[in-house]
C-alpha positions as a printed Julia matrix, in Angstrom:
323×3 Matrix{Float64}:
 -24.6   -34.15   -6.16
 -27.35  -32.09   -7.74
 -28.43  -35.09   -9.8
 -29.61  -36.66   -6.52
 -31.6   -33.59   -5.5
 -34.86  -35.57   -5.7
 -33.64  -37.53   -2.68
 -33.48  -34.45   -0.47
 -36.15  -33.93    2.14
 -38.54  -31.29    0.85
 -38.98  -29.55    4.16
 -35.38  -29.36    5.39
 -33.32  -29.91    2.23
 -31.39  -32.66    4.01
 -30.04  -35.56    1.95
 -29.54  -38.44    4.42
 -28.32  -41.01    1.88
 -25.26  -39.29    0.35
 -22.0   -40.84    1.67
 -19.86  -38.48    3.73
 -16.27  -37.81    2.7
 -13.5   -35.78    4.28
 -10.75  -33.86    2.38
  -7.2   -35.17    2.55
  -3.73  -34.45    1.16
  -1.35  -36.71   -0.75
   1.02  -36.98    2.2
  -1.78  -37.82    4.62
  -3.11  -40.43    2.2
   0.29  -42.13    2.22
   0.32  -42.1     6.03
  -3.21  -43.5     6.11
  -2.2   -46.25    3.68
   0.6   -47.35    6.0
  -1.74  -47.36    9.02
  -4.37  -49.27    7.05
  -1.96  -51.97    5.87
  -0.69  -52.43    9.43
  -4.13  -52.67   11.03
  -6.06  -54.63    8.39
  -4.62  -58.13    9.0
  -4.74  -57.65   12.77
  -8.36  -56.46   12.65
  -9.57  -59.2    10.29
  -7.82  -61.93   12.28
  -9.24  -60.6    15.56
 -12.78  -60.43   14.12
 -12.52  -63.94   12.64
 -11.32  -65.47   15.93
 -14.02  -63.68   17.91
 -17.05  -64.35   15.71
 -16.07  -67.86   14.61
 -14.81  -69.16   17.96
 -15.03  -66.93   21.03
 -18.6   -65.7    20.43
 -19.85  -69.28   20.74
 -18.11  -70.01   24.04
 -19.76  -69.47   27.46
 -17.4   -66.65   28.4
 -18.08  -64.32   31.35
 -19.92  -61.18   30.28
 -17.13  -58.87   31.5
 -14.55  -60.77   29.44
 -16.8   -60.74   26.37
 -17.21  -56.96   26.67
 -13.43  -56.6    27.06
 -12.94  -58.5    23.81
 -15.38  -56.19   22.03
 -13.56  -53.15   23.39
 -10.38  -54.68   22.0
 -12.02  -54.78   18.59
 -12.97  -51.11   18.92
  -9.46  -50.25   20.07
  -7.79  -51.97   17.12
  -9.99  -49.94   14.76
  -8.88  -46.69   16.4
 -12.0   -45.94   18.48
 -10.38  -44.83   21.7
 -12.49  -41.89   22.82
 -16.19  -41.88   23.68
 -17.96  -38.67   24.66
 -20.92  -39.96   26.68
 -23.59  -37.64   28.02
 -27.11  -38.02   29.37
 -29.62  -35.58   27.93
 -30.31  -32.84   30.47
 -27.53  -33.92   32.86
 -24.54  -31.68   33.55
 -21.09  -32.95   32.73
 -19.26  -34.46   35.65
 -22.41  -35.69   37.38
 -23.02  -38.95   35.47
 -21.91  -41.06   38.43
 -24.54  -39.38   40.6
 -27.44  -40.42   38.37
 -29.65  -43.39   39.32
 -29.34  -46.62   37.32
 -32.84  -46.07   35.98
 -31.53  -43.06   34.04
 -29.6   -45.28   31.62
 -30.69  -48.43   29.75
 -31.11  -51.32   32.18
 -32.61  -54.84   32.1
 -36.22  -54.91   30.82
 -35.69  -51.63   28.94
 -35.4   -50.93   25.22
 -32.79  -48.98   23.26
 -34.02  -47.06   20.2
 -30.71  -46.3    18.49
 -29.91  -44.01   15.6
 -28.57  -46.15   12.74
 -25.6   -44.87   10.74
 -22.68  -47.33   10.91
 -21.66  -50.94   11.67
 -19.9   -49.49   14.72
 -23.31  -48.71   16.26
 -24.03  -52.35   17.07
 -20.45  -53.04   18.16
 -20.47  -50.15   20.62
 -23.9   -51.07   22.03
 -22.75  -54.66   22.52
 -19.57  -53.54   24.31
 -21.54  -51.33   26.72
 -25.02  -52.84   27.18
 -24.85  -56.41   25.79
 -28.37  -56.1    24.33
 -30.54  -58.46   22.32
 -30.45  -57.05   18.78
 -33.49  -56.91   16.51
 -34.53  -55.97   12.97
 -37.62  -53.81   12.5
 -39.81  -53.48    9.41
 -42.13  -50.68    8.23
 -45.25  -52.83    7.84
 -45.47  -54.59   11.18
 -45.11  -54.1    14.92
 -43.13  -57.32   15.12
 -39.34  -57.64   15.1
 -36.81  -60.3    14.23
 -34.14  -61.27   16.75
 -30.61  -61.31   15.3
 -27.02  -61.85   16.42
 -24.38  -59.16   16.92
 -22.67  -60.12   13.65
 -25.96  -59.83   11.77
 -26.58  -56.43   13.37
 -23.15  -55.25   12.2
 -23.64  -56.44    8.63
 -27.17  -55.01    8.61
 -25.59  -51.54    8.44
 -24.03  -52.54    5.11
 -27.09  -54.32    3.71
 -29.77  -52.99    1.32
 -33.02  -51.76    2.93
 -35.65  -54.48    3.35
 -39.32  -53.51    3.41
 -40.71  -56.93    4.35
 -39.36  -59.88    6.36
 -38.54  -63.06    4.51
 -40.97  -65.97    4.61
 -38.57  -67.88    6.89
 -38.01  -65.04    9.37
 -39.15  -65.78   12.92
 -41.0   -62.68   14.08
 -41.88  -61.76   17.61
 -42.74  -58.64   19.61
 -40.72  -56.48   21.95
 -43.12  -57.48   24.72
 -42.29  -61.15   24.16
 -38.54  -60.5    23.97
 -38.59  -58.54   27.21
 -40.5   -61.39   28.88
 -38.08  -64.01   27.53
 -35.0   -61.99   28.47
 -35.8   -60.27   31.8
 -32.1   -59.68   32.55
 -31.22  -58.2    29.15
 -31.74  -54.96   27.26
 -33.44  -55.04   23.84
 -31.89  -52.96   21.03
 -34.01  -51.63   18.16
 -32.89  -49.64   15.1
 -36.28  -48.02   14.4
 -35.08  -46.2    11.26
 -34.65  -49.72    9.76
 -31.78  -48.66    7.49
 -28.68  -46.51    7.77
 -28.28  -42.81    6.98
 -25.27  -40.51    6.92
 -26.34  -39.16   10.32
 -27.78  -35.91    8.98
 -31.45  -36.79    9.37
 -33.82  -39.15   11.21
 -35.95  -41.32    8.92
 -39.58  -42.28    9.73
 -39.62  -44.88   12.5
 -40.97  -48.41   12.47
 -44.17  -49.19   14.42
 -42.25  -51.98   16.18
 -41.7   -49.69   19.18
 -45.45  -49.86   19.8
 -45.14  -53.53   20.82
 -43.09  -52.59   23.88
 -44.64  -53.51   27.25
 -46.17  -50.73   29.29
 -43.63  -51.11   32.11
 -40.58  -50.95   29.81
 -38.85  -47.67   29.1
 -37.55  -46.78   25.64
 -34.2   -44.95   25.67
 -33.4   -43.02   22.46
 -29.64  -43.12   21.82
 -27.71  -41.08   19.27
 -24.2   -42.06   18.16
 -22.24  -39.64   15.99
 -18.7   -40.08   14.74
 -15.72  -37.79   14.22
 -14.67  -37.99   11.43
 -18.14  -38.83   10.07
 -16.96  -40.88    7.08
 -17.4   -44.25    8.82
 -21.15  -43.91    8.32
 -22.5   -46.31    5.67
 -25.68  -44.95    4.04
 -24.91  -46.89    0.81
 -25.06  -50.7     1.16
 -22.19  -52.94    0.16
 -19.48  -50.34    0.85
 -17.29  -52.8     2.77
 -14.0   -51.64    1.23
 -14.56  -47.92    1.8
 -15.84  -48.56    5.32
 -12.77  -50.59    6.27
 -10.5   -47.97    4.7
 -12.12  -45.09    6.59
 -12.23  -47.1     9.82
  -8.71  -48.53    9.85
  -6.64  -45.88    8.09
  -7.15  -43.07   10.6
  -5.18  -42.94   13.85
  -8.3   -42.53   15.93
 -12.06  -41.9    15.89
 -14.36  -40.31   18.45
 -17.91  -41.44   19.26
 -20.32  -38.83   20.57
 -23.03  -40.7    22.48
 -26.16  -39.01   23.81
 -28.85  -40.85   25.8
 -32.3   -39.33   26.27
 -34.55  -39.88   29.25
 -36.59  -43.07   29.12
 -39.99  -42.93   27.39
 -42.91  -45.11   28.45
 -43.33  -47.85   25.88
 -46.61  -49.33   24.7
 -49.8   -47.34   24.38
 -52.51  -47.65   26.98
 -54.8   -48.98   24.28
 -52.8   -52.23   24.28
 -52.6   -52.72   28.03
 -55.39  -55.28   27.97
 -53.45  -57.35   25.45
 -50.29  -57.81   27.48
 -50.98  -61.46   28.23
 -52.81  -62.28   25.03
 -50.49  -63.26   22.19
 -53.32  -64.08   19.82
 -55.0   -60.74   20.41
 -51.7   -58.95   19.99
 -51.1   -60.66   16.65
 -54.59  -59.74   15.53
 -53.98  -56.1    16.45
 -51.05  -56.02   14.03
 -53.47  -55.53   11.17
 -52.89  -56.31    7.52
 -50.06  -53.82    7.2
 -49.28  -53.13   10.85
 -49.3   -49.37   10.3
 -52.68  -48.43   11.8
 -51.48  -46.66   14.93
 -53.61  -45.22   17.67
 -53.06  -41.55   18.65
 -51.19  -42.71   21.75
 -48.92  -44.96   19.71
 -48.22  -42.12   17.29
 -47.31  -39.96   20.26
 -44.74  -42.53   21.4
 -43.25  -42.82   17.9
 -43.11  -39.02   17.52
 -41.55  -38.64   20.97
 -38.78  -41.1    20.13
 -38.21  -39.49   16.72
 -38.0   -35.99   18.18
 -35.64  -37.18   20.9
 -33.31  -38.81   18.35
 -33.32  -35.64   16.23
 -32.59  -33.45   19.25
 -29.76  -35.69   20.47
 -28.17  -35.85   17.02
 -28.68  -32.11   16.49
 -30.45  -32.66   13.19
 -34.02  -32.96   11.89
 -36.53  -35.64   11.05
 -36.98  -36.28    7.33
 -39.87  -37.71    5.36
 -37.77  -39.98    3.13
 -38.71  -43.64    3.56
 -37.13  -47.02    2.82
 -38.7   -46.87   -0.62
 -36.91  -43.56   -1.25
 -33.62  -45.05   -0.1
 -34.06  -48.05   -2.39
 -34.66  -45.66   -5.31
 -31.59  -43.63   -4.31
 -29.39  -46.74   -4.2
 -30.56  -47.72   -7.67
 -29.77  -44.23   -8.98
 -26.43  -44.16   -7.13
 -25.29  -47.5    -8.55
 -26.43  -46.47  -12.03
 -24.46  -43.22  -11.72
 -21.34  -45.05  -10.52
 -21.46  -47.33  -13.56
């Protein structure tokens, strides 16, 4: 992979866009093929029934979560190692509800795989959003769109038809829901944290931001290269089981104090977005840095300086090399 050395972070040497692979033997490949052929029709049928029919019905939340856990179970995700940052094992039940994401709070999740959104939906039932590098605003999306986003090319700007809003507005419109943000804006292989979107700065002052890291064992179900549907399904469905390692950091206060006077002023908030939406105050930069450092600590890796533009260039070089 030396030909992609220009897409390594200069400071750490980390390459967050190279797909992860795991060694295997001929016998194990045959076993995996049998497991894959058995699971594939079941998984595709289950997903089709859920997203085409059941997702549009007014089902009880508990039943909807059970259906999503069924989807995870069919794909072999049976074990989740959940831990709160700074909390000893075995004492999770003793922690207050405010220590985990709760209504009127925001999840800032590491973005590596389509399973990220599925797991978050099965646990927290959040409102999913898309963030962009040039604006504090976000776009509300469905669970299915959040899943496919992990297999989509990086997008630097919203489309002309996208309906943008702010985290403050979403929290106000959904007081009994959690809001989920993927601040890296595009997937990595889990080995580095990309620069974060300024969308987190539109969070209300009374909402806490919970950084969440999700890492997978084996790690080959991460999808840093868009369009890899076939390889993702193979890696997901051909193994007997997968493990998710989930780490949740302590909540971080959201919006900067500089925006407190704009809480009830939509027009002023839109004006503060600026031409490119990237002019952050020192307090806003502190919030972004705090979230970034928390994600890096939880994932046991480092922050990298490679942006969406770098990933787009990598994808172009990757596809050219594959041809």
